[in-house]
C-alpha atoms as one frame of an Amber mdcrd trajectory, in Angstrom:
protein
   0.000   0.000   0.000   1.250   3.457  -0.882   1.412   6.373   1.508  -1.184
   8.312  -0.492  -4.709   7.240   0.273  -7.469   7.165  -2.305  -9.130  10.545
  -2.753 -11.980  10.969  -0.284 -14.520  11.838  -2.999 -15.628   9.525  -5.781
 -17.552  10.777  -8.780 -19.371   8.620 -11.306 -19.950  10.347 -14.627 -19.430
  10.518 -18.373 -17.729  13.095 -20.577 -20.881  13.522 -22.705 -22.770  14.690
 -19.596 -22.791  18.491 -19.178 -23.494  18.272 -15.420 -20.593  15.833 -15.026
 -18.203  18.172 -16.838 -19.399  21.094 -14.683 -18.914  19.199 -11.411 -15.468
  17.951 -12.476 -14.449  21.509 -13.382 -15.674  22.782 -10.010 -13.729  20.157
  -8.054 -10.634  20.837 -10.177 -10.907  24.613  -9.680 -11.301  24.165  -5.913
  -8.320  21.799  -5.788 -10.409  19.011  -4.239  -8.943  15.550  -4.875 -11.415
  13.014  -6.218 -11.460   9.797  -8.150 -13.449   9.849 -11.369 -15.232   6.742
 -12.589 -15.878   7.114 -16.319 -19.070   5.203 -17.024 -18.280   5.056 -20.754
 -14.909   3.383 -20.118 -16.320   1.281 -17.252 -19.980   0.565 -18.125 -20.327
  -1.984 -15.307 -19.721   0.856 -12.838 -23.124   2.275 -13.819 -24.660  -0.510
 -11.731 -22.607   0.637  -8.730 -23.681   4.263  -9.234 -27.317   3.162  -9.511
 -27.008   1.065  -6.314 -25.605   4.082  -4.460 -28.150   6.613  -5.676 -31.197
   4.527  -6.547 -31.336   6.497  -9.800 -29.829   6.418 -13.271 -28.981  10.139
 -13.307 -25.358  11.284 -13.279 -23.116  12.572 -11.906 -23.229  10.699  -8.637
 -20.801  12.256  -6.160 -19.946  10.122  -3.118 -18.441  11.860  -0.087 -16.194
  10.519   2.706 -19.118  10.517   5.160 -20.865   7.958   2.888 -23.457  10.487
   1.721 -23.979  11.209  -1.945 -25.482  13.758  -4.293 -27.042  13.148  -7.696
 -26.819  15.897 -10.319 -25.780  18.430  -7.660 -25.599  22.136  -8.383 -22.297
  23.918  -7.790 -23.860  25.438  -4.654 -24.829  21.955  -3.387 -21.290  20.652
  -3.899 -19.723  23.690  -2.254 -22.072  23.472   0.741 -21.247  19.785   1.214
 -17.504  20.416   0.943 -17.777  23.149   3.577 -19.852  20.861   5.828 -17.084
  18.250   5.586 -14.370  20.820   6.273 -12.779  20.293   2.866 -13.038  23.985
   1.959
């Protein structure tokens, strides 16, 4: 095991999805580490995202406190990051 842990946030999305691109850009601009699961490259991961959210909408953003957001607005993401002390 390496010294660096997996990023605390996991995002399921696809590059064709405008909301996914927006959320990725927001996390990048804020300097928040996250792992991105590309559902086009890994179609089986769509089942995992659906199990987490109970929906087929993307992006699904999973936080370190085991909560998640589906198609969150930038304000929703920022509020959650502040709640978790990541901002």
